[in-house]
C-alpha positions in Angstrom: -8.6 -6.6 5.7 -9.4 -9.5 8.1 -12.6 -11.0 6.9 -12.9 -13.3 9.8 -12.6 -10.5 12.4 -15.0 -8.3 10.4 -17.6 -11.1 10.4 -17.1 -11.6 14.2 -17.6 -7.9 14.7 -20.9 -8.0 12.8 -22.0 -11.2 14.7 -21.4 -9.4 18.0 -24.5 -7.3 17.2 -26.6 -10.4 17.0 -27.3 -13.6 14.9 -26.8 -13.2 11.2 -27.0 -15.5 8.1 -24.4 -15.6 5.4 -25.7 -13.2 2.7 -26.8 -10.8 5.4 -23.3 -10.7 6.7 -22.0 -10.0 3.2 -24.5 -7.1 2.7 -23.6 -5.5 6.1 -19.9 -6.0 5.6 -20.0 -4.2 2.2 -22.4 -1.5 3.6 -20.0 -0.8 6.5 -17.0 -0.5 4.2 -18.7 1.1 1.2 -18.0 -2.0 -1.0 -14.3 -1.1 -0.9 -13.5 -4.7 -0.1 -16.3 -6.6 -1.9 -17.1 -10.2 -0.7 -18.9 -13.0 -2.4 -21.2 -15.4 -0.5 -18.7 -18.2 -1.0 -16.0 -16.3 0.9 -18.4 -15.6 3.7 -19.5 -19.2 4.2 -16.0 -20.5 3.9 -14.9 -18.1 6.6 -17.9 -19.0 8.8 -17.1 -22.7 8.4 -13.6 -22.1 9.6 -14.8 -19.9 12.5 -17.3 -22.7 13.5 -14.5 -25.2 13.3 -12.4 -23.0 15.6 -15.2 -22.7 18.1 -15.7 -19.0 17.5 -19.2 -19.1 16.0 -22.0 -21.6 16.2 -25.2 -22.2 14.2 -28.2 -21.2 16.2 -31.5 -21.9 14.5 -33.1 -20.2 11.6 -34.9 -17.0 10.8 -38.5 -16.8 9.5 -37.3 -17.3 5.9 -35.4 -20.4 6.8 -31.9 -19.0 6.7 -29.4 -20.7 9.0 -28.3 -18.2 11.6 -24.8 -17.9 13.1 -24.0 -16.6 16.6 -20.7 -15.6 18.1 -19.4 -17.7 21.0 -17.4 -16.7 24.1 -14.2 -17.8 22.3 -15.2 -15.6 19.3 -15.8 -12.6 21.6 -12.4 -13.1 23.2 -10.8 -13.3 19.7 -12.6 -10.1 18.7 -11.5 -8.2 21.8 -7.9 -9.2 21.2 -8.1 -8.1 17.6 -9.4 -4.7 18.6 -6.8 -4.2 21.3 -3.8 -5.4 19.3 -2.1 -2.9 16.9 -2.0 -3.8 13.2 1.4 -5.4 12.6 3.6 -3.3 10.2 6.8 -5.4 10.5 5.8 -7.4 7.4 4.1 -4.8 5.2 1.7 -5.9 2.5 3.0 -6.2 -1.0 2.4 -2.9 -2.8 1.9 -3.4 -6.6 3.0 0.1 -7.4 6.2 -0.1 -5.4 7.0 -3.4 -7.1 6.3 -2.0 -10.5 8.6 1.0 -10.0 11.3 -1.2 -8.6 11.1 -3.4 -11.6 11.0 -0.5 -14.0 14.3 0.9 -12.8 16.8 0.0 -15.5 14.3 -2.1 -17.5 14.9 -1.9 -21.3 12.4 0.0 -23.4 10.7 1.4 -20.3 10.8 5.1 -19.3 10.1 5.0 -15.6 9.1 8.7 -15.7 6.2 7.8 -18.0 5.2 5.1 -15.6 5.2 7.6 -12.8 3.2 10.2 -14.7 0.6 7.7 -15.8 0.2 6.5 -12.2 0.0 10.1 -10.9 -2.9 10.9 -13.2 -4.8 7.8 -11.9 -4.0 8.6 -8.3 -5.2 12.2 -8.6 -8.4 11.0 -10.3 -9.0 8.5 -7.4 -8.4 11.2 -4.9 -11.0 13.4 -6.5 -13.5 10.6 -6.6 -12.9 9.8 -2.9 -13.3 13.5 -2.0 -16.6 13.6 -3.8 -17.8 10.5 -2.0 -16.6 12.0 1.3 -18.8 15.0 0.8 -21.8 12.7 0.2 -21.0 10.7 3.3 -20.8 13.8 5.4 -24.3 14.8 4.2 -25.6 11.4 5.1 -23.9 11.5 8.6 -25.2 14.9 9.4 -28.8 14.0 8.3 -28.8 11.0 10.7 -31.0 8.0 10.1 -31.2 4.3 10.6 -27.9 3.7 8.8 -25.9 6.4 10.6 -23.4 3.8 12.1 -22.7 2.5 8.6 -22.4 6.0 7.2 -19.8 6.9 9.9 -17.9 3.8 9.2 -17.8 4.5 5.5 -16.7 8.1 6.2 -13.7 6.8 8.2 -12.8 4.4 5.4 -13.1 7.1 2.8 -10.8 9.4 4.8 -8.2 6.7 5.1 -8.3 6.2 1.3 -7.9 10.0 0.8 -4.9 10.1 3.1 -3.5 7.1 1.3 -3.8 8.5 -2.2 -2.4 11.9 -1.0 0.6 10.1 0.4 1.0 8.1 -2.8 0.9 11.3 -4.9 3.7 12.8 -2.7 5.7 9.6 -3.0 5.4 9.7 -6.8 6.6 13.3 -6.8 9.5 12.2 -4.6 10.4 9.3 -6.9 10.4 11.6 -10.0 12.6 14.2 -8.3 15.0 11.5 -7.0 15.4 10.1 -10.5 16.1 13.5 -12.0 18.8 14.2 -9.4 20.4 10.8 -10.0 20.4 11.2 -13.7 21.9 14.7 -13.4 24.6 13.4 -11.1 25.4 10.6 -13.4 25.6 12.9 -16.4 28.0 15.2 -14.6 30.2 12.3 -13.6 30.6 11.0 -17.1 31.3 14.4 -18.7 33.6 15.8 -16.0 37.0 17.1 -17.4 40.2 15.4 -16.4 42.0 16.7 -13.4 45.1 18.6 -14.6 46.9 17.8 -11.3 46.4 14.1 -11.6 49.6 12.1 -12.3 50.1 11.1 -15.9 50.5 7.6 -17.2 53.8 6.0 -16.5 56.3 5.5 -19.4 57.2 2.1 -20.5 60.7 0.7 -20.3 63.4 1.2 -17.7 64.1 4.6 -16.3 67.2 6.4 -17.6 69.6 8.5 -15.6 71.8 11.3 -16.9 75.5 10.9 -16.0 76.9 13.6 -13.7 79.5 14.6 -16.2 76.9 15.3 -18.8 75.0 17.8 -16.5 77.9 20.3 -16.8 78.4 19.8 -20.5 81.7 18.8 -22.2 84.8 20.2 -20.7 
C-alpha cells in the first residue's frame, strides 16, 4: 500500500491535518493497514520536500493544515492511471515458509499446510461476516457512504485473496502427496529382468573349435 499516494488522494478532497489524515485513511481501508501519526507526518514532510503538498494555515483548533499542490495532483493522476507493477511481487511470508519447510529436518510440511489452512478459513469467515455488515451500511446510506463502499471493496479483495490462498494450500498438499508417491514407487520398483547383467571379471575365454565336437 502506497501511504504517500493514499494521503495525496485524501488531500485532494481538501486541506487536512496529520491525525485527521490518519483517521480518514484507516476509515477508508477499515484499519486493514493501520498507520501511526509518526508515519503520517514523516510522509507529509517528504511530500512537502518533493513539492507535492504545502502547509496552508491552521484550523480553528490550531492544527497545521496541508494542501495538495499541482505537482501532487499530477503525481496522483499518474498513480491512478498506472497499473500496479507485478514484475517484482511483494515477498509473501507464507510462500517463503513453505519453500523453507521443504526438506527441513524435524518439520512435517503437511502439518504446516494444515495449520495455515485452518487460519486462512477462519480469516475468510471473518471477512465474509464483515462484508455482510458493510453491505448493510452501504445500503442504508449515510454521511460515511463513500468510506463504507471503499471498505467493502477492500473486504472483497481480502476474501478473494484468502480463497485463492486456500486453493493454493490444497494444491501444495496434493502436489506433495503425488511427489512422495512417485518417489516411493521409484525406490521400491523391481529390477528389470531384461536389463543386462553385471560383467564378469577377468579375461574372456573362448572354446577351441575342436572341443565343440567332442573328442574324436
